[in-house]
N, C-alpha and C positions, 0 to 999 in steps of 0.2 A: 339243117343248116340254113336253108333258104327261108324257112318259116321263122327261125330266130332272127334273121336279117330284117324282115318285114316287120317283126314285132318291134325291134330296135328303131327302125325308122318311124313307126307309127307313134312310139313313145316320145321321140325327138320331135316330131311334128306337133304333138299334143302339147309338150312344154313350151315351144315357141308360140303356139296359139294362145295359150294361158297367160304368158308373158305379155303378149300384145295386148289383150284384153285388159291385164292389170294396169298395164302403163296408160292405157288409153283412159281408164276411168278413175284410177287413183293418182292424184297429184303428188310430186315429190314433196318432201318435208321443206319448211323454210330454212335458209342458211343462218347459222348462229354468229358467223363472223360479220361484224359491221363496221370494222375500221381497217384501213389499209395496213397490210403487215409492216410495212416501211415505218409506220408511225408507233407501232406496237413494240417492236424491238427497239432497244435503246439505242438513239442517234448520237448520244455523248455519254460518255463514262470519264470520269476524272481519273487522270494517270494512265488511259487507254488511248491508243491510235485506231481509228475505225476506218475501214475502207469498204466500199461498196463494189460488188462484181456483178458483171453480167452472167445471168443464169447458164448460159451457154459455155462459160468459162469454168463451169464447176465439173469435178469428175463425174458427176451423175448425168450430165446432159451435153452433148454437142448441139449446135444450133439446130440440126434437123430433129433430134430427139426433143428439144424443148418446143418445137412447133407441133410435134407430133402429140405430145403430152397436154398440150392445150390448157394450160392453167388459168384459173380465174384470178389468182393473185400469187406472186412468188417473189422471195428475197433470197439473196445471197450476200451476207455481211460478215466480214471478218474483224475481230478484235485483237490488238497486239499491245502487250506490256513487257518490255525488256524483251527476253528470248521467249516469252509465253504467246502462244497464238491459240485463239479460240475461232472456229469457223461455224457459222449459224446458217443453215439452209433450211428454208421452209417453203413448201408448195401447197397450194389450197385449190380444191376443186368444189364448186357448188353442188348440191344434191343432184344426182342424176347427169353429171357432166362427164364422168369417165368410169371405165370398168375397174373394179377393185384389183384385177390382175394386173392391167395395164399401169395403173397409177403406183402400184407397189413393186413395178418391175426394174425400177432404176436404183434399187438399193446398192451400198458399196460391194455385195456379194456379186453383183453382175457388173455394173457399170465402172466401178473402181478397179475390179480385177480385169476387165476387158481393156482399161486404159494404162494396165502396166504395173497395178498395185499387186502386192502379194499379200494374201490374207494369213496373219500369224496366229490369230486366236479368234475364237467366235463363241459366244454364249446367247442362248435364246430366252426371252422373256424373264429378264432378270428384275429385281426390284430397284427403283430409283426413287430416291427421296430428297426433298429440299426443306431443311428445317423439320417442321412437323407435317409437311404436307406431301404425300406419296403421289407419284406421277403414275399414270398407266405403265404396265411393265414394258421395259426396253429391250431392243436388240443391241447387242455389243459385240464389236470386233476390234481388233488391232491390225492396221494394214501399213504396209511399208513399201516405199518408192525411193530410189536413189538415195538410201540413208535416212529418209524422213519417215519415221514412224508416227502414226495418227491412232490415238484412242478414240473410237467412234461410238457414240450412242445414237441410235435411231429408231424412230416410231412410225408407223403407217397407222394412223387413226381412221377408223370408218365409223361414221355416227358417234364419235367420241370413244368408240372401244378400240384397243390395240389390235391390229390385224397381224397376228404372230403365226409365221409359218417358216419351215426351213426350205428357203428358195434355193433351188439347185439349178434351175434353167428358166429359160423364157417360158412364159405362162403357154399352156397348151390348150388345144380347143376343148378340152373337158373342165378348164378352170371355172367356168360359169356355172357348172353343175355342182362344183365343190363349193361355191359360194352360195348357192341356193340352199345346199345342205346345211351350211352354217348360218346364213341370215334368212332363210326363207325367201319369200319373193320380194322382201324389202330391199331391192338392190340399188336404190337411189339415193343413198344418204350422202351427206358431205364428207369430204376426205381432207386430211392433212397428213403431209409427209414432212418430217422433222429430223435435221441431221444435225447433231452436235458433235463437233470433231476438234481435237486438241492434241498439242505435242506434250502435255503434263498428264500426270496421274490425276484423275478426276476429284481424289480426295485431297490432294495439293491445291489444286485449282479452286476448290471450295473456300480455301483460306485466303483467296486474294480478294481485296476490296473491289466491288464493282461487279463480281461474277454474280452474286444474288441478283442482281438487277435483271440479268439475262434470263435467270431462271425464273423469276416472278414474271417476265414478259411471257416467257412460253406456257406458264401456268394460266395467265389471263386469256389465251386462245382456246383453252379447254383441255389441257393435257393432264388434269388431275384425275387420280383414280376415281372411277365409278362403279357401283355395285350393278354390275351386269351377271347374267346368268353365264357362266363360262363352260 
């Protein structure tokens, strides 16, 4: 047993040393986002009322969590047309800014539920399409609080690729090793977390004038489906 523990410690030290050497000599990739998110998402839509929200007011983040996540850019904007509401939440991290596990830890499965929302439905890595353009696979859930049910599509993109996993708890100490298994040593890619929430069925929402502009804006930040080895 003692020998196994020593071997495990040696392996961990070797991994840490390898990562330090890699990060020292290999620079992170250049960021692809060149415009502020506030200018990319529609600032005006005919027939829609638009409201800006503080990130700390979202179900994902309290003020303390927002500071901890240390975004490079972020926006929380809602669109309302009659009884229809659409919330768009986008957070962006430059390459190497945040752990993949921590950046993806504020999904509705954790933060919304902790804030009193009940999860009614959940689907993983489902197709999402706008006109003829496919998005990266989406995470989907229906969440309800005080009689307000929201259909939520969300994405956590790592280097443009959907980081899909069944998150059941806060990331553990072995999360980094799981990321190495998936991505190799390239753990410094840019990240985007996008949440699209609405009180309407998504197919009904697609028929409303102006919603196309929101989806086109999301495509422009790199959410189109890419040919990755999955």
